[in-house]
N, C-alpha and C positions, 0 to 999 in steps of 0.2 A: 911736749912728749905726753902721750897717753899713759894712764896708769891702770893698774889692776889691783884688786884686793888680794894681798898676799895671804894665803890660807892659814899659815902657821900662827900669825899674830894679828891678822885683820888690818895691818897697815896698808897704806896705798904706796905702791912702788911702780916704777917703770918695769916693763917686761925684762929689760936687760938687768936691772938691779935685782929683781926677783930671781932670775936665773943665776946671777952671780952668787947670791946668798944660798940658794938651794942646791946648785950643781946636780940637777936631776939626771938620772941614768937615761931616761927617755923624755921627750917632749913632743906632744902632738899639738900642732898649730892649726886651728880651724878659724880662718878669717876671710872676710871679703864680701859677704852677702850685701851689706849696706853699700859697700864701695862700687858694686856693679852698676848702681843707679847713676853715678856721677863721674867715675874714674875711667879715663881712656886706658888703652893697653900700656902705654909707656909709663904713665903715672902709677898704675897698679903694680906693674912689674918692678919699677924702681923702688917703691915703698916696701913692697914685700921682700925684695932682695935685701934692702937695708936692715929690715927686722931680722931676717935669718942670719945675716952676717954678724949682727950685734949679738945674737944668741950664741953663735959659734965662737965668737971672740970671748964672751963672758964665761962660757962653759964648753971648752973644746972637746970634752969626752962625751957630751950628751948626744945621744942618737936622736936626731930630729926627724919627725914625720910631718910633711905638709899634707894636710887632709883636704879633700875636695870640699867645695861649698855644696851644701845640701839643696835639693830642689824646693820649690814652693808649690803650694796647691794651685790648681787651675783657676780657682776663684780669686786667689790673691793676685795672680798675673793681670787680672782684669781691672784692678784698682787704679792702674795708671800712675803708680808712684815711681816708675822707672826700673823696678826690679822684675825681671822676667826669667823664665827658665832658659830661654835662648841666650840671654846675657850671662847667666850662671854657667851654662855649658861652655861658652867662650872663655869666661874667666877661669874656669877649671883648666883649660889648656894653658893659660898663663901660669897658674900655680904649678902645674906639672913642669913647665919649662923652667921656672925658678928652681924647683927641686933638682932637676937634671943639671942645670948650670952650676949649682952649688954642691952637688954630690950628696944630697940628702934624699930620703925616701919620699915618694909621692904615694898617697893612698886614695884610691877611688871608692871611698866608703859611701858616696852618694848612691852608688848602684844598689846598695842594700835597702834603700827607701824610695826608689823610683818605681812608678807604675809603668805600664806599657806605653803611655803617652809621654813619659819623661817628667811627669809631675809628682809631687808629694801627695800620696793618698790622704784624704781627710782623716782616716783612722790612725795615722801616725803624726798628726798635727795637734797642737794644744788648743786649736780653735781660732788662732789668728791668721792662719794661712802661711805663716813664715817659720814658726818655731816648732821643733819636735816635741812630742809628748813622751811619756815614759816608755811606751811600746816602741816608738821610733828610736829613742836613744838606746834601748836594749838591742835593737837590730844593729845599730851602729857599733855598739860595744862588742857584740859578737863578731862583727866584720873585722874590727880592729884586732881582736884576739886571734882570728884565724888568718889574717892577711898582713898584719904589721910585722915587725921584726920577729923572726922565728929563732 
């Protein structure tokens, strides 16, 4: 089981254990960019579904938002590591399907940082082609504030 660093005490916990401990009112899940390079649809959907079901079981009152996977820059797509915007777009349809099947919200926040070609503009990237910088995250945060649970 993968672990995360629990913000309150810096301990390493599984996501389910962290949610059990915290009982958050809202939980935004943004996962999958690395998985698109090696996971097929069935594997991706199965694993994502198990995670969301575990969160729902651990904290039934938490409002869960499944967030879209963010695009990568055009130059990153050319590196040949298996992550492409085409695969990300396809995986986002899988994330949305998981959300719909489990009765949780899907949020298309990737649209806040996509250019006209569907790529992440360099100005919103931290320089590695994959991760957002502060400006990119600010766009995402504003999107979440205006399109998340109202």
